[in-house]
C-alpha positions in Angstrom: 63.5 4.4 0.3 63.8 1.5 2.6 62.9 3.9 5.5 60.0 5.9 4.0 58.6 2.1 2.6 58.8 1.3 6.3 57.8 3.7 8.0 54.4 4.0 5.7 54.4 -0.1 6.4 54.6 1.0 9.7 51.8 3.3 9.4 49.5 1.0 7.3 49.5 -2.2 10.2 47.7 0.1 12.8 45.3 1.8 11.1 44.9 -2.0 9.4 44.5 -3.7 12.2 42.0 -1.1 14.4 40.0 -1.5 11.5 40.3 -4.9 12.1 39.7 -4.8 15.3 36.5 -1.9 14.5 35.0 -4.3 12.4 35.2 -7.9 14.2 34.0 -5.1 17.7 30.5 -4.8 15.0 30.4 -8.3 13.8 30.4 -8.7 17.5 27.6 -6.7 19.1 24.4 -7.8 18.7 21.5 -5.1 18.8 18.9 -6.3 21.5 16.4 -4.0 19.7 16.9 -6.0 16.9 15.7 -9.0 17.2 13.1 -8.3 19.9 10.9 -6.2 16.6 12.2 -10.0 14.8 11.0 -12.0 17.0 7.7 -9.4 17.4 7.9 -10.1 13.5 8.1 -13.7 13.4 5.2 -14.6 16.2 3.0 -12.8 13.7 3.7 -14.2 11.0 4.2 -17.4 12.0 1.3 -18.7 14.7 -2.0 -17.7 12.3 0.1 -20.1 9.4 0.7 -22.9 13.4 -3.2 -22.2 13.9 -3.8 -22.8 10.8 -2.0 -26.0 10.2 -3.9 -27.7 13.5 -6.8 -26.4 12.6 -6.5 -28.2 8.8 -4.1 -31.6 9.9 -1.7 -33.1 7.9 -3.9 -34.9 6.4 -5.5 -32.6 4.3 -3.1 -31.6 2.5 -2.6 -35.5 1.0 -6.6 -35.3 -0.3 -6.9 -31.7 -1.3 -5.5 -32.3 -5.0 -8.0 -34.6 -5.4 -11.3 -32.6 -5.0 -13.7 -32.1 -6.9 -12.8 -28.4 -9.2 -9.8 -28.1 -7.8 -6.9 -28.4 -10.7 -9.4 -26.4 -12.8 -9.6 -23.4 -11.0 -6.0 -24.1 -9.9 -5.4 -24.1 -14.0 -7.3 -20.8 -15.1 -5.7 -18.5 -12.1 -2.2 -19.7 -14.0 -3.3 -19.2 -17.5 -4.7 -15.4 -15.6 -0.9 -15.3 -13.9 0.6 -16.2 -17.1 -1.5 -13.9 -20.5 -1.6 -11.0 -17.1 2.1 -11.0 -16.0 2.5 -11.1 -20.6 0.7 -8.3 -21.1 1.4 -5.9 -18.0 5.6 -5.8 -18.7 4.6 -5.1 -22.3 2.8 -2.7 -21.3 4.8 -1.1 -18.3 8.4 -2.2 -19.4 8.1 0.8 -22.3 6.0 2.7 -21.0 8.9 3.2 -18.1 11.6 3.5 -20.3 10.9 5.9 -22.4 9.7 7.8 -20.0 12.5 8.0 -17.8 14.6 8.5 -20.7 11.9 11.4 -23.1 9.8 12.3 -20.4 11.3 12.6 -16.7 8.9 15.5 -15.9 5.8 13.4 -16.3 7.1 11.2 -14.0 5.0 11.9 -11.3 2.1 12.2 -13.1 2.6 8.4 -14.1 3.1 7.9 -10.4 0.1 9.4 -9.7 -2.3 7.5 -12.4 -0.8 3.9 -11.3 -2.3 3.8 -7.9 -5.3 4.8 -9.2 -5.7 1.3 -9.0 -5.9 1.0 -5.5 -7.6 3.7 -4.6 -10.8 2.9 -6.7 -12.6 -0.6 -5.2 -12.4 -3.3 -7.1 -16.3 -3.1 -7.4 -16.1 -0.1 -8.9 -13.9 -0.9 -11.6 -15.5 -4.7 -12.5 -18.9 -3.3 -12.8 -17.5 -0.3 -14.9 -16.2 -2.4 -16.7 -18.8 -5.2 -17.4 -21.7 -2.2 -19.1 -19.7 -1.3 -21.4 -17.8 -4.8 -22.8 -18.7 -7.4 -25.8 -20.7 -9.7 -24.8 -18.5 -12.2 -26.2 -15.4 -10.8 -24.2 -18.2 -10.7 -20.5 -17.9 -15.3 -21.6 -14.2 -15.2 -21.2 -11.8 -15.8 -18.2 -9.5 -13.0 -20.9 -11.8 -10.7 -19.5 -10.5 -11.3 -16.3 -7.0 -10.6 -17.2 -7.2 -7.7 -19.4 -9.4 -6.4 -15.6 -5.9 -8.2 -13.5 -4.1 -6.5 -16.1 -4.9 -3.0 -14.3 -4.9 -3.9 -11.1 -1.1 -5.6 -10.5 -0.4 -1.9 -13.2 0.3 0.1 -10.2 2.9 -3.3 -8.0 4.4 -3.9 -11.6 5.3 0.0 -12.8 6.7 0.2 -9.0 8.4 -2.3 -9.7 10.1 -1.7 -12.4 10.7 2.1 -11.9 12.7 1.1 -8.8 14.9 -1.4 -11.4 15.4 2.0 -13.7 16.0 4.3 -10.8 19.5 1.5 -9.9 20.4 2.5 -13.8 22.9 4.9 -15.9 20.1 4.3 -18.3 21.1 7.4 -20.3 24.4 6.2 -20.5 23.5 2.4 -21.8 21.1 3.6 -24.4 23.7 6.5 -25.2 26.2 3.2 -25.8 24.5 1.3 -27.9 22.4 3.6 -29.3 26.9 4.9 -30.7 26.9 0.9 -31.8 24.0 0.7 -34.5 21.7 -0.8 -32.4 18.0 0.4 -32.4 15.2 0.9 -30.3 14.2 -2.4 -30.2 17.8 -3.9 -29.5 18.4 -2.1 -27.1 15.3 -2.9 -25.4 16.1 -6.5 -25.5 20.2 -7.0 -25.3 20.7 -4.1 -23.3 17.9 -2.8 -20.4 15.8 -6.2 -19.8 19.2 -8.0 -19.0 20.0 -5.1 -16.4 16.0 -5.1 -15.2 16.0 -8.5 -15.2 15.5 -8.6 -10.8 13.1 -5.9 -11.5 11.2 -7.9 -14.0 11.9 -10.6 -12.0 10.1 -8.7 -8.4 6.8 -6.7 -11.1 6.4 -10.7 -12.2 5.5 -12.3 -8.7 3.6 -9.3 -7.2 1.4 -10.0 -10.4 1.3 -13.4 -9.8 0.6 -13.3 -6.8 -2.4 -10.3 -7.1 -3.7 -12.9 -9.7 -3.7 -15.6 -7.0 -5.5 -13.6 -4.2 -7.9 -11.8 -6.0 -11.4 -13.1 -5.2 -14.0 -9.8 -5.5 -13.3 -9.5 -9.8 -13.8 -13.3 -10.2 -16.8 -14.2 -8.6 -18.7 -11.2 -9.5 -17.6 -11.7 -13.3 -18.6 -15.3 -12.9 -15.5 -17.4 -13.2 -14.0 -19.7 -10.6 -10.5 -19.3 -9.8 -8.5 -20.5 -7.3 -9.1 -17.6 -4.3 -13.1 -17.8 -5.8 -13.0 -22.1 -5.2 -11.3 -21.8 -2.2 -13.5 -19.9 -0.9 -16.4 -22.0 -3.0 -15.5 -25.1 -1.3 -14.8 -24.1 2.4 -18.5 -23.9 2.4 -17.7 -27.6 2.7 -15.5 -28.3 3.7 -13.1 -26.4 6.0 -10.5 -28.1 6.7 -10.0 -28.6 3.2 -10.0 -25.3 1.9 -7.2 -24.1 5.0 -5.1 -26.4 3.4 -6.3 -25.4 -0.5 -5.5 -21.5 1.4 -0.9 -22.5 2.6 -0.9 -24.3 -0.3 -1.2 -21.1 -2.0 0.9 -19.2 0.6 4.0 -21.6 0.5 3.8 -21.5 -3.5 4.4 -17.7 -3.4 6.9 -17.7 -1.0 9.0 -19.7 -3.4 8.8 -17.4 -6.0 9.8 -15.3 -3.2 12.6 -16.8 -2.8 12.9 -17.5 -6.1 13.6 -13.5 -6.5 16.2 -13.5 -4.4 18.2 -16.8 -5.3 18.2 -15.4 -9.3 18.8 -11.7 -8.1 21.8 -12.5 -5.7 23.5 -14.3 -8.2 22.9 -11.9 -11.3 24.7 -9.4 -8.8 27.8 -11.7 -8.4 28.3 -13.1 -11.7 28.3 -9.9 -12.9 29.6 -7.7 -10.5 26.8 -5.9 -9.8 25.4 -4.2 -6.0 23.1 -6.4 -3.4 19.8 -6.9 -5.1 17.3 -7.1 -2.3 13.9 -8.1 -2.2 11.5 -5.9 -5.1 13.8 -3.5 -5.0 17.8 -3.3 -7.1 20.2 -1.6 -6.2 23.5 0.2 -7.6 26.7 0.2 -5.9 29.1 2.5 -7.3 33.0 1.1 -7.3 35.8 4.0 -6.9 37.9 4.3 -9.7 35.5 3.2 -11.8 
């Protein structure tokens, strides 16, 4: 038995050493074309930001917060982002889960329906909504939140759909049902924790949409943060550019929050690698 063990160990060592050397060679090889693409992308995104910073000036960032109308417009956009995110997730999560479980044949139809807000111009949507909405709702900013739910539906659905595709949804729901859990308990205590990264992705997409949408808000006669930026640009272009960079930094920080939270959750639960706007599952052998 000892010679066989020694032979087995001796046979494994070259293979292991070869694998380590191959992995070392892969780690030390840096394709030039990747660096070229990264450099071009960096110049493409950073050069306009640098030009905007030069135009606005550093002093503009210290005074933009005290400009008239800044905080009311920002607070209105924040409230709209909260209500839009809540309604969108409340509608899209149960719908996407039910379609994945019970009506998988309708997934393509649902994808086609959710893409319509991207195809139809926002001007057409807002004109139609204003024609049929009651007068009391027209005077309320919550009408704008309902319109943003329609605009955010394509992005939220695709983020949630990517998260559901990464799960063994049928096994999770059947196991939860066999333990006596109802539909709401399964959704709240089993599915939502596993969809945390997808929900964060959908949230950031909807928030970014609300903080960047101008057409509907301007035609609806509400001064949201994007509308304030455009209106204030006529008075002080430097301050307007500084406010735009501020909004961009806020959205960027939210995107980084997705990566950090998703990666920590994946490491804690032993799941797969978490990428931006996706939640990929890594199957392990032997499980």
